[in-house]
All heavy atoms as a GROMACS GRO file, in nm:
protein
  614
    1MET      N    1  12.313  10.441   9.558
    1MET     CA    2  12.378  10.353   9.654
    1MET      C    3  12.322  10.383   9.792
    1MET      O    4  12.315  10.498   9.833
    1MET     CB    5  12.530  10.378   9.649
    1MET     CG    6  12.606  10.295   9.750
    1MET     SD    7  12.784  10.322   9.755
    1MET     CE    8  12.832  10.293   9.588
    2ASP      N    9  12.284  10.280   9.864
    2ASP     CA   10  12.234  10.301   9.998
    2ASP      C   11  12.348  10.296  10.100
    2ASP      O   12  12.461  10.261  10.068
    2ASP     CB   13  12.125  10.200  10.034
    2ASP     CG   14  12.175  10.057  10.043
    2ASP    OD1   15  12.297  10.034  10.039
    2ASP    OD2   16  12.091   9.967  10.054
    3PHE      N   17  12.319  10.332  10.223
    3PHE     CA   18  12.422  10.342  10.325
    3PHE      C   19  12.492  10.210  10.351
    3PHE      O   20  12.614  10.205  10.366
    3PHE     CB   21  12.364  10.396  10.456
    3PHE     CG   22  12.462  10.394  10.568
    3PHE    CD1   23  12.562  10.490  10.575
    3PHE    CD2   24  12.459  10.294  10.663
    3PHE    CE1   25  12.656  10.488  10.676
    3PHE    CE2   26  12.552  10.291  10.766
    3PHE     CZ   27  12.651  10.389  10.772
    4PHE      N   28  12.416  10.100  10.357
    4PHE     CA   29  12.477   9.971  10.390
    4PHE      C   30  12.573   9.924  10.281
    4PHE      O   31  12.678   9.868  10.310
    4PHE     CB   32  12.369   9.866  10.418
    4PHE     CG   33  12.297   9.895  10.546
    4PHE    CD1   34  12.169   9.945  10.545
    4PHE    CD2   35  12.359   9.876  10.668
    4PHE    CE1   36  12.103   9.974  10.663
    4PHE    CE2   37  12.295   9.905  10.787
    4PHE     CZ   38  12.166   9.955  10.784
    5THR      N   39  12.539   9.949  10.156
    5THR     CA   40  12.631   9.916  10.047
    5THR      C   41  12.758   9.999  10.060
    5THR      O   42  12.869   9.947  10.046
    5THR     CB   43  12.564   9.941   9.911
    5THR    OG1   44  12.444   9.864   9.903
    5THR    CG2   45  12.657   9.904   9.797
    6LEU      N   46  12.741  10.125  10.086
    6LEU     CA   47  12.857  10.214  10.105
    6LEU      C   48  12.943  10.167  10.221
    6LEU      O   49  13.065  10.156  10.210
    6LEU     CB   50  12.810  10.357  10.128
    6LEU     CG   51  12.918  10.460  10.157
    6LEU    CD1   52  13.007  10.479  10.035
    6LEU    CD2   53  12.856  10.591  10.198
    7ALA      N   54  12.880  10.135  10.334
    7ALA     CA   55  12.954  10.092  10.453
    7ALA      C   56  13.029   9.961  10.428
    7ALA      O   57  13.142   9.943  10.474
    7ALA     CB   58  12.860  10.076  10.571
    8LYS      N   59  12.969   9.870  10.355
    8LYS     CA   60  13.034   9.741  10.326
    8LYS      C   61  13.151   9.757  10.230
    8LYS      O   62  13.246   9.679  10.235
    8LYS     CB   63  12.933   9.643  10.266
    8LYS     CG   64  12.832   9.592  10.365
    8LYS     CD   65  12.733   9.500  10.296
    8LYS     CE   66  12.624   9.455  10.389
    8LYS     NZ   67  12.526   9.370  10.321
    9ASN      N   68  13.145   9.855  10.142
    9ASN     CA   69  13.247   9.870  10.038
    9ASN      C   70  13.357   9.970  10.072
    9ASN      O   71  13.450   9.988   9.994
    9ASN     CB   72  13.182   9.910   9.905
    9ASN     CG   73  13.098   9.799   9.849
    9ASN    OD1   74  13.133   9.682   9.860
    9ASN    ND2   75  12.986   9.833   9.788
   10ARG      N   76  13.349  10.036  10.185
   10ARG     CA   77  13.450  10.135  10.220
   10ARG      C   78  13.578  10.067  10.268
   10ARG      O   79  13.577   9.949  10.303
   10ARG     CB   80  13.399  10.230  10.329
   10ARG     CG   81  13.381  10.162  10.464
   10ARG     CD   82  13.360  10.259  10.576
   10ARG     NE   83  13.476  10.338  10.609
   10ARG     CZ   84  13.582  10.294  10.677
   10ARG    NH1   85  13.590  10.170  10.715
   10ARG    NH2   86  13.680  10.376  10.706
   11TYR      N   87  13.685  10.139  10.267
   11TYR     CA   88  13.811  10.088  10.320
   11TYR      C   89  13.893  10.204  10.373
   11TYR      O   90  13.870  10.318  10.337
   11TYR     CB   91  13.890  10.011  10.213
   11TYR     CG   92  13.939  10.098  10.100
   11TYR    CD1   93  14.066  10.154  10.102
   11TYR    CD2   94  13.857  10.125   9.992
   11TYR    CE1   95  14.110  10.234   9.999
   11TYR    CE2   96  13.902  10.206   9.888
   11TYR     CZ   97  14.028  10.259   9.892
   11TYR     OH   98  14.070  10.338   9.790
   12SER      N   99  13.985  10.174  10.460
   12SER     CA  100  14.074  10.274  10.516
   12SER      C  101  14.216  10.247  10.468
   12SER      O  102  14.259  10.133  10.463
   12SER     CB  103  14.072  10.268  10.669
   12SER     OG  104  13.944  10.300  10.718
   13VAL      N  105  14.285  10.352  10.434
   13VAL     CA  106  14.423  10.340  10.387
   13VAL      C  107  14.516  10.358  10.506
   13VAL      O  108  14.505  10.457  10.578
   13VAL     CB  109  14.453  10.446  10.278
   13VAL    CG1  110  14.599  10.440  10.236
   13VAL    CG2  111  14.362  10.426  10.159
   14ARG      N  112  14.606  10.265  10.526
   14ARG     CA  113  14.701  10.274  10.636
   14ARG      C  114  14.845  10.268  10.586
   14ARG      O  115  14.938  10.272  10.664
   14ARG     CB  116  14.678  10.161  10.737
   14ARG     CG  117  14.545  10.168  10.805
   14ARG     CD  118  14.544  10.284  10.906
   14ARG     NE  119  14.425  10.283  10.986
   14ARG     CZ  120  14.327  10.372  10.974
   14ARG    NH1  121  14.336  10.467  10.883
   14ARG    NH2  122  14.221  10.366  11.049
   15LYS      N  123  14.863  10.252  10.459
   15LYS     CA  124  14.996  10.246  10.401
   15LYS      C  125  14.995  10.328  10.272
   15LYS      O  126  14.902  10.317  10.193
   15LYS     CB  127  15.035  10.101  10.372
   15LYS     CG  128  15.177  10.086  10.326
   15LYS     CD  129  15.214   9.940  10.309
   15LYS     CE  130  15.357   9.930  10.262
   15LYS     NZ  131  15.395   9.791  10.238
   16PHE      N  132  15.097  10.408  10.253
   16PHE     CA  133  15.103  10.497  10.138
   16PHE      C  134  15.228  10.468  10.056
   16PHE      O  135  15.329  10.428  10.110
   16PHE     CB  136  15.105  10.644  10.184
   16PHE     CG  137  14.979  10.685  10.255
   16PHE    CD1  138  14.967  10.671  10.391
   16PHE    CD2  139  14.872  10.735  10.184
   16PHE    CE1  140  14.852  10.707  10.457
   16PHE    CE2  141  14.756  10.772  10.248
   16PHE     CZ  142  14.745  10.758  10.385
   17SER      N  143  15.218  10.495   9.927
   17SER     CA  144  15.335  10.480   9.840
   17SER      C  145  15.420  10.606   9.848
   17SER      O  146  15.380  10.706   9.906
   17SER     CB  147  15.291  10.455   9.696
   17SER     OG  148  15.239  10.573   9.638
   18GLU      N  149  15.535  10.601   9.788
   18GLU     CA  150  15.626  10.716   9.787
   18GLU      C  151  15.595  10.814   9.674
   18GLU      O  152  15.659  10.917   9.663
   18GLU     CB  153  15.771  10.668   9.775
   18GLU     CG  154  15.822  10.599   9.901
   18GLU     CD  155  15.828  10.696  10.019
   18GLU    OE1  156  15.876  10.809  10.001
   18GLU    OE2  157  15.783  10.658  10.128
   19ARG      N  158  15.498  10.780   9.588
   19ARG     CA  159  15.465  10.868   9.476
   19ARG      C  160  15.396  10.995   9.526
   19ARG      O  161  15.315  10.990   9.619
   19ARG     CB  162  15.370  10.798   9.378
   19ARG     CG  163  15.433  10.686   9.302
   19ARG     CD  164  15.339  10.625   9.200
   19ARG     NE  165  15.214  10.583   9.263
   19ARG     CZ  166  15.092  10.610   9.214
   19ARG    NH1  167  15.080  10.675   9.100
   19ARG    NH2  168  14.985  10.569   9.275
   20SER      N  169  15.427  11.106   9.463
   20SER     CA  170  15.359  11.231   9.494
   20SER      C  171  15.220  11.230   9.430
   20SER      O  172  15.197  11.164   9.329
   20SER     CB  173  15.438  11.350   9.439
   20SER     OG  174  15.561  11.360   9.504
   21VAL      N  175  15.129  11.305   9.490
   21VAL     CA  176  14.995  11.318   9.434
   21VAL      C  177  15.001  11.416   9.318
   21VAL      O  178  15.058  11.525   9.330
   21VAL     CB  179  14.896  11.369   9.542
   21VAL    CG1  180  14.759  11.391   9.484
   21VAL    CG2  181  14.893  11.273   9.659
   22GLU      N  182  14.942  11.378   9.205
   22GLU     CA  183  14.941  11.466   9.088
   22GLU      C  184  14.862  11.593   9.120
   22GLU      O  185  14.759  11.587   9.187
   22GLU     CB  186  14.877  11.395   8.967
   22GLU     CG  187  14.956  11.276   8.917
   22GLU     CD  188  14.920  11.146   8.986
   22GLU    OE1  189  14.845  11.149   9.087
   22GLU    OE2  190  14.969  11.042   8.942
   23PRO      N  191  14.910  11.708   9.073
   23PRO     CA  192  14.843  11.836   9.105
   23PRO      C  193  14.695  11.838   9.068
   23PRO      O  194  14.613  11.892   9.144
   23PRO     CB  195  14.922  11.938   9.024
   23PRO     CG  196  15.055  11.877   9.003
   23PRO     CD  197  15.032  11.729   8.994
   24GLU      N  198  14.658  11.778   8.954
   24GLU     CA  199  14.517  11.781   8.914
   24GLU      C  200  14.430  11.697   9.008
   24GLU      O  201  14.316  11.733   9.036
   24GLU     CB  202  14.498  11.736   8.769
   24GLU     CG  203  14.555  11.601   8.734
   24GLU     CD  204  14.703  11.601   8.697
   24GLU    OE1  205  14.767  11.709   8.696
   24GLU    OE2  206  14.755  11.492   8.670
   25LYS      N  207  14.483  11.589   9.064
   25LYS     CA  208  14.407  11.509   9.160
   25LYS      C  209  14.394  11.585   9.292
   25LYS      O  210  14.288  11.584   9.354
   25LYS     CB  211  14.475  11.375   9.185
   25LYS     CG  212  14.462  11.280   9.068
   25LYS     CD  213  14.527  11.147   9.100
   25LYS     CE  214  14.516  11.053   8.980
   25LYS     NZ  215  14.587  10.926   9.006
   26LEU      N  216  14.499  11.651   9.334
   26LEU     CA  217  14.494  11.730   9.456
   26LEU      C  218  14.392  11.842   9.443
   26LEU      O  219  14.314  11.868   9.536
   26LEU     CB  220  14.632  11.786   9.489
   26LEU     CG  221  14.645  11.864   9.617
   26LEU    CD1  222  14.603  11.782   9.738
   26LEU    CD2  223  14.787  11.914   9.634
   27GLU      N  224  14.387  11.906   9.326
   27GLU     CA  225  14.289  12.012   9.302
   27GLU      C  226  14.146  11.959   9.313
   27GLU      O  227  14.058  12.024   9.368
   27GLU     CB  228  14.312  12.078   9.166
   27GLU     CG  229  14.435  12.165   9.160
   27GLU     CD  230  14.428  12.283   9.256
   27GLU    OE1  231  14.319  12.343   9.272
   27GLU    OE2  232  14.531  12.316   9.317
   28LYS      N  233  14.122  11.838   9.261
   28LYS     CA  234  13.988  11.778   9.269
   28LYS      C  235  13.949  11.751   9.414
   28LYS      O  236  13.835  11.776   9.454
   28LYS     CB  237  13.982  11.648   9.189
   28LYS     CG  238  13.970  11.669   9.041
   28LYS     CD  239  13.953  11.535   8.971
   28LYS     CE  240  13.936  11.555   8.822
   28LYS     NZ  241  13.914  11.427   8.751
   29VAL      N  242  14.042  11.700   9.492
   29VAL     CA  243  14.015  11.673   9.634
   29VAL      C  244  13.984  11.804   9.708
   29VAL      O  245  13.888  11.812   9.786
   29VAL     CB  246  14.134  11.600   9.700
   29VAL    CG1  247  14.118  11.595   9.852
   29VAL    CG2  248  14.150  11.462   9.643
   30LEU      N  249  14.063  11.906   9.682
   30LEU     CA  250  14.041  12.034   9.749
   30LEU      C  251  13.910  12.098   9.706
   30LEU      O  252  13.839  12.157   9.788
   30LEU     CB  253  14.159  12.128   9.722
   30LEU     CG  254  14.291  12.084   9.784
   30LEU    CD1  255  14.404  12.174   9.738
   30LEU    CD2  256  14.282  12.080   9.934
   31GLU      N  257  13.873  12.085   9.580
   31GLU     CA  258  13.746  12.140   9.532
   31GLU      C  259  13.629  12.065   9.595
   31GLU      O  260  13.530  12.125   9.635
   31GLU     CB  261  13.739  12.133   9.380
   31GLU     CG  262  13.610  12.188   9.322
   31GLU     CD  263  13.586  12.336   9.345
   31GLU    OE1  264  13.678  12.408   9.390
   31GLU    OE2  265  13.473  12.381   9.320
   32ALA      N  266  13.640  11.933   9.607
   32ALA     CA  267  13.535  11.854   9.672
   32ALA      C  268  13.518  11.898   9.817
   32ALA      O  269  13.406  11.910   9.866
   32ALA     CB  270  13.568  11.706   9.664
   33ALA      N  271  13.628  11.923   9.887
   33ALA     CA  272  13.620  11.968  10.026
   33ALA      C  273  13.558  12.107  10.034
   33ALA      O  274  13.480  12.135  10.125
   33ALA     CB  275  13.760  11.970  10.088
   34ARG      N  276  13.588  12.191   9.937
   34ARG     CA  277  13.536  12.327   9.939
   34ARG      C  278  13.384  12.330   9.924
   34ARG      O  279  13.315  12.407   9.990
   34ARG     CB  280  13.600  12.410   9.827
   34ARG     CG  281  13.562  12.557   9.830
   34ARG     CD  282  13.618  12.632   9.712
   34ARG     NE  283  13.552  12.598   9.588
   34ARG     CZ  284  13.433  12.644   9.549
   34ARG    NH1  285  13.365  12.726   9.627
   34ARG    NH2  286  13.381  12.610   9.434
   35VAL      N  287  13.331  12.244   9.839
   35VAL     CA  288  13.187  12.247   9.812
   35VAL      C  289  13.107  12.151   9.900
   35VAL      O  290  12.985  12.153   9.897
   35VAL     CB  291  13.156  12.218   9.663
   35VAL    CG1  292  13.221  12.323   9.574
   35VAL    CG2  293  13.199  12.079   9.624
   36ALA      N  294  13.175  12.067   9.979
   36ALA     CA  295  13.105  11.972  10.065
   36ALA      C  296  13.030  12.048  10.175
   36ALA      O  297  13.084  12.141  10.235
   36ALA     CB  298  13.203  11.874  10.127
   37PRO      N  299  12.908  12.007  10.201
   37PRO     CA  300  12.831  12.076  10.306
   37PRO      C  301  12.880  12.038  10.445
   37PRO      O  302  12.934  11.931  10.466
   37PRO     CB  303  12.689  12.025  10.284
   37PRO     CG  304  12.707  11.892  10.220
   37PRO     CD  305  12.832  11.902  10.136
   38THR      N  306  12.861  12.130  10.538
   38THR     CA  307  12.882  12.100  10.679
   38THR      C  308  12.745  12.110  10.746
   38THR      O  309  12.650  12.161  10.686
   38THR     CB  310  12.979  12.200  10.744
   38THR    OG1  311  12.925  12.332  10.734
   38THR    CG2  312  13.116  12.197  10.677
   39ALA      N  313  12.735  12.062  10.866
   39ALA     CA  314  12.607  12.067  10.937
   39ALA      C  315  12.561  12.211  10.951
   39ALA      O  316  12.629  12.293  11.013
   39ALA     CB  317  12.619  12.000  11.073
   40HIS      N  318  12.453  12.244  10.891
   40HIS     CA  319  12.396  12.380  10.891
   40HIS      C  320  12.492  12.484  10.835
   40HIS      O  321  12.473  12.602  10.857
   40HIS     CB  322  12.352  12.420  11.032
   40HIS     CG  323  12.251  12.329  11.092
   40HIS    ND1  324  12.120  12.326  11.051
   40HIS    CD2  325  12.263  12.234  11.187
   40HIS    CE1  326  12.056  12.235  11.120
   40HIS    NE2  327  12.140  12.176  11.203
   41ASN      N  328  12.596  12.439  10.766
   41ASN     CA  329  12.698  12.527  10.710
   41ASN      C  330  12.758  12.621  10.815
   41ASN      O  331  12.794  12.733  10.787
   41ASN     CB  332  12.642  12.606  10.591
   41ASN     CG  333  12.614  12.517  10.475
   41ASN    OD1  334  12.694  12.429  10.443
   41ASN    ND2  335  12.500  12.536  10.411
   42TYR      N  336  12.769  12.573  10.938
   42TYR     CA  337  12.821  12.654  11.048
   42TYR      C  338  12.966  12.624  11.082
   42TYR      O  339  13.028  12.699  11.155
   42TYR     CB  340  12.738  12.634  11.175
   42TYR     CG  341  12.600  12.693  11.167
   42TYR    CD1  342  12.493  12.626  11.223
   42TYR    CD2  343  12.577  12.815  11.106
   42TYR    CE1  344  12.365  12.680  11.218
   42TYR    CE2  345  12.450  12.869  11.099
   42TYR     CZ  346  12.344  12.802  11.155
   42TYR     OH  347  12.219  12.853  11.151
   43GLN      N  348  13.019  12.513  11.036
   43GLN     CA  349  13.153  12.475  11.077
   43GLN      C  350  13.258  12.531  10.980
   43GLN      O  351  13.274  12.479  10.871
   43GLN     CB  352  13.169  12.323  11.084
   43GLN     CG  353  13.098  12.260  11.200
   43GLN     CD  354  12.949  12.246  11.177
   43GLN    OE1  355  12.904  12.249  11.064
   43GLN    NE2  356  12.875  12.230  11.282
   44PRO      N  357  13.328  12.635  11.019
   44PRO     CA  358  13.438  12.682  10.934
   44PRO      C  359  13.553  12.583  10.941
   44PRO      O  360  13.570  12.512  11.041
   44PRO     CB  361  13.477  12.816  10.997
   44PRO     CG  362  13.438  12.802  11.139
   44PRO     CD  363  13.316  12.713  11.141
   45PHE      N  364  13.628  12.572  10.835
   45PHE     CA  365  13.742  12.481  10.838
   45PHE      C  366  13.855  12.538  10.754
   45PHE      O  367  13.834  12.624  10.669
   45PHE     CB  368  13.704  12.340  10.791
   45PHE     CG  369  13.655  12.335  10.649
   45PHE    CD1  370  13.743  12.312  10.545
   45PHE    CD2  371  13.521  12.351  10.619
   45PHE    CE1  372  13.699  12.308  10.414
   45PHE    CE2  373  13.475  12.346  10.489
   45PHE     CZ  374  13.564  12.324  10.386
   46ARG      N  375  13.972  12.490  10.781
   46ARG     CA  376  14.091  12.527  10.704
   46ARG      C  377  14.157  12.400  10.658
   46ARG      O  378  14.160  12.300  10.730
   46ARG     CB  379  14.189  12.606  10.790
   46ARG     CG  380  14.139  12.740  10.829
   46ARG     CD  381  14.250  12.819  10.898
   46ARG     NE  382  14.202  12.951  10.928
   46ARG     CZ  383  14.195  13.001  11.049
   46ARG    NH1  384  14.235  12.930  11.153
   46ARG    NH2  385  14.151  13.122  11.069
   47ILE      N  386  14.211  12.404  10.537
   47ILE     CA  387  14.284  12.289  10.484
   47ILE      C  388  14.424  12.337  10.453
   47ILE      O  389  14.443  12.436  10.383
   47ILE     CB  390  14.218  12.235  10.356
   47ILE    CG1  391  14.078  12.185  10.387
   47ILE    CG2  392  14.303  12.124  10.296
   47ILE    CD1  393  13.999  12.142  10.267
   48TYR      N  394  14.521  12.267  10.507
   48TYR     CA  395  14.660  12.296  10.480
   48TYR      C  396  14.717  12.179  10.401
   48TYR      O  397  14.700  12.064  10.440
   48TYR     CB  398  14.740  12.312  10.610
   48TYR     CG  399  14.689  12.423  10.699
   48TYR    CD1  400  14.600  12.397  10.802
   48TYR    CD2  401  14.729  12.554  10.677
   48TYR    CE1  402  14.552  12.498  10.882
   48TYR    CE2  403  14.681  12.656  10.757
   48TYR     CZ  404  14.593  12.628  10.859
   48TYR     OH  405  14.546  12.729  10.939
   49VAL      N  406  14.785  12.208  10.291
   49VAL     CA  407  14.849  12.104  10.211
   49VAL      C  408  14.998  12.114  10.238
   49VAL      O  409  15.062  12.214  10.203
   49VAL     CB  410  14.820  12.121  10.060
   49VAL    CG1  411  14.890  12.013   9.980
   49VAL    CG2  412  14.670  12.118  10.035
   50LEU      N  413  15.052  12.012  10.300
   50LEU     CA  414  15.194  12.010  10.335
   50LEU      C  415  15.266  11.915  10.242
   50LEU      O  416  15.228  11.800  10.229
   50LEU     CB  417  15.211  11.964  10.480
   50LEU     CG  418  15.127  12.038  10.584
   50LEU    CD1  419  15.146  11.976  10.720
   50LEU    CD2  420  15.160  12.185  10.585
   51LYS      N  421  15.371  11.964  10.177
   51LYS     CA  422  15.444  11.880  10.083
   51LYS      C  423  15.592  11.866  10.118
   51LYS      O  424  15.653  11.764  10.089
   51LYS     CB  425  15.432  11.936   9.941
   51LYS     CG  426  15.291  11.930   9.886
   51LYS     CD  427  15.289  11.984   9.746
   51LYS     CE  428  15.151  11.979   9.687
   51LYS     NZ  429  15.149  12.031   9.550
   52SER      N  430  15.649  11.968  10.179
   52SER     CA  431  15.792  11.962  10.207
   52SER      C  432  15.819  11.866  10.324
   52SER      O  433  15.735  11.848  10.412
   52SER     CB  434  15.847  12.101  10.241
   52SER     OG  435  15.808  12.138  10.371
   53LYS      N  436  15.935  11.806  10.323
   53LYS     CA  437  15.972  11.713  10.430
   53LYS      C  438  15.975  11.782  10.565
   53LYS      O  439  15.935  11.724  10.666
   53LYS     CB  440  16.105  11.647  10.399
   53LYS     CG  441  16.097  11.549  10.285
   53LYS     CD  442  16.229  11.481  10.261
   53LYS     CE  443  16.215  11.383  10.146
   53LYS     NZ  444  16.334  11.304  10.125
   54ASP      N  445  16.019  11.908  10.568
   54ASP     CA  446  16.024  11.981  10.695
   54ASP      C  447  15.884  12.006  10.750
   54ASP      O  448  15.860  11.990  10.869
   54ASP     CB  449  16.096  12.115  10.676
   54ASP     CG  450  16.245  12.099  10.655
   54ASP    OD1  451  16.299  11.992  10.692
   54ASP    OD2  452  16.308  12.193  10.604
   55ALA      N  453  15.791  12.047  10.664
   55ALA     CA  454  15.654  12.074  10.708
   55ALA      C  455  15.588  11.947  10.758
   55ALA      O  456  15.520  11.947  10.861
   55ALA     CB  457  15.574  12.136  10.595
   56ILE      N  458  15.608  11.837  10.687
   56ILE     CA  459  15.548  11.710  10.728
   56ILE      C  460  15.609  11.662  10.859
   56ILE      O  461  15.540  11.611  10.947
   56ILE     CB  462  15.562  11.605  10.615
   56ILE    CG1  463  15.474  11.649  10.496
   56ILE    CG2  464  15.521  11.467  10.664
   56ILE    CD1  465  15.493  11.566  10.372
   57ALA      N  466  15.739  11.681  10.877
   57ALA     CA  467  15.803  11.642  11.004
   57ALA      C  468  15.745  11.723  11.120
   57ALA      O  469  15.721  11.668  11.228
   57ALA     CB  470  15.954  11.663  10.994
   58LYS      N  471  15.720  11.852  11.098
   58LYS     CA  472  15.663  11.935  11.204
   58LYS      C  473  15.523  11.890  11.242
   58LYS      O  474  15.489  11.883  11.359
   58LYS     CB  475  15.662  12.081  11.161
   58LYS     CG  476  15.798  12.145  11.160
   58LYS     CD  477  15.792  12.288  11.115
   58LYS     CE  478  15.932  12.346  11.104
   58LYS     NZ  479  15.930  12.484  11.053
   59ILE      N  480  15.440  11.857  11.142
   59ILE     CA  481  15.303  11.816  11.174
   59ILE      C  482  15.303  11.679  11.240
   59ILE      O  483  15.218  11.650  11.324
   59ILE     CB  484  15.213  11.819  11.048
   59ILE    CG1  485  15.066  11.830  11.087
   59ILE    CG2  486  15.231  11.697  10.961
   59ILE    CD1  487  15.026  11.962  11.143
   60ARG      N  488  15.397  11.594  11.208
   60ARG     CA  489  15.403  11.462  11.271
   60ARG      C  490  15.440  11.472  11.419
   60ARG      O  491  15.411  11.381  11.496
   60ARG     CB  492  15.503  11.374  11.198
   60ARG     CG  493  15.445  11.324  11.067
   60ARG     CD  494  15.526  11.214  11.008
   60ARG     NE  495  15.460  11.167  10.888
   60ARG     CZ  496  15.519  11.145  10.774
   60ARG    NH1  497  15.649  11.160  10.763
   60ARG    NH2  498  15.451  11.103  10.670
   61GLU      N  499  15.502  11.582  11.458
   61GLU     CA  500  15.528  11.604  11.600
   61GLU      C  501  15.398  11.633  11.674
   61GLU      O  502  15.390  11.612  11.795
   61GLU     CB  503  15.625  11.720  11.619
   61GLU     CG  504  15.765  11.692  11.569
   61GLU     CD  505  15.855  11.813  11.578
   61GLU    OE1  506  15.812  11.917  11.632
   61GLU    OE2  507  15.969  11.804  11.529
   62LEU      N  508  15.296  11.681  11.602
   62LEU     CA  509  15.170  11.721  11.664
   62LEU      C  510  15.063  11.613  11.660
   62LEU      O  511  14.970  11.616  11.740
   62LEU     CB  512  15.115  11.846  11.595
   62LEU     CG  513  15.206  11.968  11.598
   62LEU    CD1  514  15.147  12.078  11.513
   62LEU    CD2  515  15.228  12.014  11.740
   63THR      N  516  15.072  11.520  11.566
   63THR     CA  517  14.967  11.419  11.553
   63THR      C  518  15.026  11.283  11.516
   63THR      O  519  15.120  11.277  11.438
   63THR     CB  520  14.862  11.460  11.447
   63THR    OG1  521  14.763  11.357  11.438
   63THR    CG2  522  14.924  11.481  11.310
   64PRO      N  523  14.970  11.176  11.569
   64PRO     CA  524  15.014  11.042  11.532
   64PRO      C  525  14.941  10.989  11.409
   64PRO      O  526  14.961  10.876  11.369
   64PRO     CB  527  14.978  10.959  11.655
   64PRO     CG  528  14.857  11.027  11.708
   64PRO     CD  529  14.877  11.174  11.681
   65CYS      N  530  14.857  11.070  11.346
   65CYS     CA  531  14.768  11.022  11.240
   65CYS      C  532  14.819  11.050  11.100
   65CYS      O  533  14.741  11.067  11.007
   65CYS     CB  534  14.631  11.084  11.258
   65CYS     SG  535  14.555  11.039  11.414
   66ALA      N  536  14.949  11.057  11.078
   66ALA     CA  537  15.002  11.085  10.945
   66ALA      C  538  15.020  10.959  10.862
   66ALA      O  539  15.014  10.965  10.741
   66ALA     CB  540  15.136  11.157  10.956
   67PHE      N  541  15.041  10.844  10.926
   67PHE     CA  542  15.055  10.716  10.857
   67PHE      C  543  15.160  10.719  10.746
   67PHE      O  544  15.146  10.653  10.644
   67PHE     CB  545  14.921  10.668  10.800
   67PHE     CG  546  14.816  10.652  10.906
   67PHE    CD1  547  14.712  10.741  10.916
   67PHE    CD2  548  14.823  10.548  10.997
   67PHE    CE1  549  14.615  10.727  11.014
   67PHE    CE2  550  14.726  10.532  11.096
   67PHE     CZ  551  14.623  10.623  11.104
   68ASN      N  552  15.262  10.801  10.762
   68ASN     CA  553  15.373  10.812  10.666
   68ASN      C  554  15.328  10.856  10.527
   68ASN      O  555  15.388  10.822  10.427
   68ASN     CB  556  15.450  10.681  10.657
   68ASN     CG  557  15.517  10.649  10.789
   68ASN    OD1  558  15.575  10.739  10.852
   68ASN    ND2  559  15.508  10.527  10.833
   69ALA      N  560  15.224  10.936  10.519
   69ALA     CA  561  15.180  10.990  10.391
   69ALA      C  562  15.284  11.089  10.340
   69ALA      O  563  15.342  11.165  10.416
   69ALA     CB  564  15.045  11.060  10.405
   70ARG      N  565  15.307  11.089  10.210
   70ARG     CA  566  15.406  11.178  10.152
   70ARG      C  567  15.356  11.322  10.146
   70ARG      O  568  15.430  11.417  10.166
   70ARG     CB  569  15.442  11.129  10.012
   70ARG     CG  570  15.559  11.204   9.956
   70ARG     CD  571  15.624  11.130   9.846
   70ARG     NE  572  15.740  11.206   9.805
   70ARG     CZ  573  15.808  11.180   9.699
   70ARG    NH1  574  15.776  11.078   9.623
   70ARG    NH2  575  15.912  11.253   9.668
   71SER      N  576  15.229  11.341  10.113
   71SER     CA  577  15.163  11.470  10.123
   71SER      C  578  15.064  11.460  10.237
   71SER      O  579  15.017  11.351  10.269
   71SER     CB  580  15.089  11.504   9.994
   71SER     OG  581  15.179  11.522   9.889
   72PHE      N  582  15.033  11.571  10.297
   72PHE     CA  583  14.949  11.566  10.415
   72PHE      C  584  14.848  11.679  10.406
   72PHE      O  585  14.883  11.794  10.387
   72PHE     CB  586  15.037  11.584  10.539
   72PHE     CG  587  14.970  11.543  10.666
   72PHE    CD1  588  14.970  11.410  10.706
   72PHE    CD2  589  14.908  11.637  10.746
   72PHE    CE1  590  14.909  11.371  10.824
   72PHE    CE2  591  14.849  11.599  10.864
   72PHE     CZ  592  14.848  11.467  10.903
   73LEU      N  593  14.720  11.644  10.414
   73LEU     CA  594  14.615  11.745  10.420
   73LEU      C  595  14.577  11.763  10.565
   73LEU      O  596  14.544  11.667  10.634
   73LEU     CB  597  14.491  11.700  10.342
   73LEU     CG  598  14.508  11.678  10.193
   73LEU    CD1  599  14.379  11.625  10.133
   73LEU    CD2  600  14.549  11.806  10.124
   74TRP      N  601  14.586  11.883  10.615
   74TRP     CA  602  14.556  11.908  10.755
   74TRP      C  603  14.450  12.013  10.766
   74TRP      O  604  14.451  12.111  10.702
   74TRP     CB  605  14.683  11.951  10.826
   74TRP     CG  606  14.665  11.984  10.968
   74TRP    CD1  607  14.649  12.107  11.023
   74TRP    CD2  608  14.661  11.892  11.079
   74TRP    NE1  609  14.637  12.097  11.158
   74TRP    CE2  610  14.644  11.968  11.195
   74TRP    CE3  611  14.670  11.755  11.090
   74TRP    CZ2  612  14.635  11.911  11.320
   74TRP    CZ3  613  14.661  11.699  11.213
   74TRP    CH2  614  14.645  11.777  11.327
   0.00000   0.00000   0.00000
């Protein structure tokens, strides 16, 4: 797939369902993030998985980019 095909077929999610993410799908996403390269492999990163309503409420106080997601990767 070339870049233009990818760019034409991409989409952004702005609305989320109330269903929880299945643990096996979450594990796949986290594994993909773990093995994904960064520029020159110099950028350290942390991923936080927030599931409780209290944790999600706290992060929403810090960022407007939650889009009412039930689980939140930060």
